[in-house]
N, C-alpha and C positions, 0 to 999 in steps of 0.2 A: 922429790917424794916418790917413793916406790908405790906403784899402783898396779893392781891386777883386776881386770874386769872380765868376768865370765859371761858367756852368752850361749845360746843354742838349746837351752832346755825347753821342755814342754811336755805335752801329753802324747804318748805313743802306745800302740797296742802291743801285747806280748808277741814276740818274734820280730818286732820292728827294729828300726835303727834310728839313731840320733848322732849328730856330730857336735860336740861341745868345743867352744873356742875360749881361749884366755889371752886377752891382749895385755901386754906388759909395757910398763914405762918406768922411768926413774932409775934405771940401772943398766948395766951392760948385759943384755939378755943372753948373748951367745955363750957366756961363760957360766951361766947360772944353771944349777940343777933344778928341774921343774917337776912337779908332782901334781897328781889329782887325788883328792880325798872325797869321801862322801859320808853323810850322816843321815840315817833313816830315823823316823820318829821313834823315840824311846830307846835309841841305841847310841853307842859310842861312835865317835868319828873314826872312820876306817880308811886306811890307806888303800888306794886303788892301783896306781901306776906311777912310775917315775921315768924320767929320761935325762941323761946327761948329754954330752955332745953326740954320742953315738950308741950308747948302751941303754936299753929299755928293760924295765922290770915290771912285773905284774903280780897282783894278788891272785892266789889260786882261784878265787871266786869269779874272776873275770878273764883269766888266761884263756886264750883262744877265741874270745869274743870281742874284746876291746883292743884297740891299738892307740898308743900314744905316739905323737909325732910333734915336730917343731919346725917352724919356718923362721929362721933367724933374720931374714930380710924383712919380715913383717912383725918381728918381736911377738910372735904368737905361738902358743902351744895348743894342740888339739887332742881331743879324745874321741875317737870313732868308736861308737858302741853299737854292736850288732847282736842279734838274737837276744834282745832284751826280755827279761822276765820281771815278774812283780817284785822280786827281791832286789832288783836294781833301783827301785823307787827310793829317792833320797835327794837331799840338797848336795850338789857337787861343788867342791871348792878347789880352786887352783892355788898352789903354793910354790913360792920361789925360795931357794936357798941362795943367799948372796952375802958374801963377806961374813959368814958365820951366823947370819940372822935369817929367820924364817919370816916370810911375808905372805899374807893371805888375801884372797879376794873375798867378795861378799857372798858368792855362791849363786848357783842357778838351779832351779827346781826341775827334776826329772821325775815324771810320774808314768809308770807303766801299768796300764789298766785296760780292760776290755769294756 
C-alpha cells in the first residue's frame, strides 16, 4: 500500500522558517517523482514544487524561498521553507507519481501569523 505521511507543519511568524517532511512507503521511492502542493482556505489546490532524481521545479510564488530535496536512503522528501509570509498559510500535501498514478498524503498545516 502506498502511503505518504507529512510532518513538520506548525505556527511560525512572518519571516520564519519551517521544514516539512514526507515519509513514503509502499513503492520504490528512488524512481518516483515527488511534489508538494498546498491549499489555502477558500482557494484551489496549488502546485508548489517537484523533484525527480536530480531536477527541481518551483512555482513562481515560492521560487528563491523554498527548497525541495529528497533522501532516498530514508524514503523521504523535504520542503525547506524560508522567509515565510502570511500567503504561505495552507495545508501542505505531499504527492508521489508512481507507475502513472498519483498518491497523496493527508497534509500538514502551516500557519504563518504574528
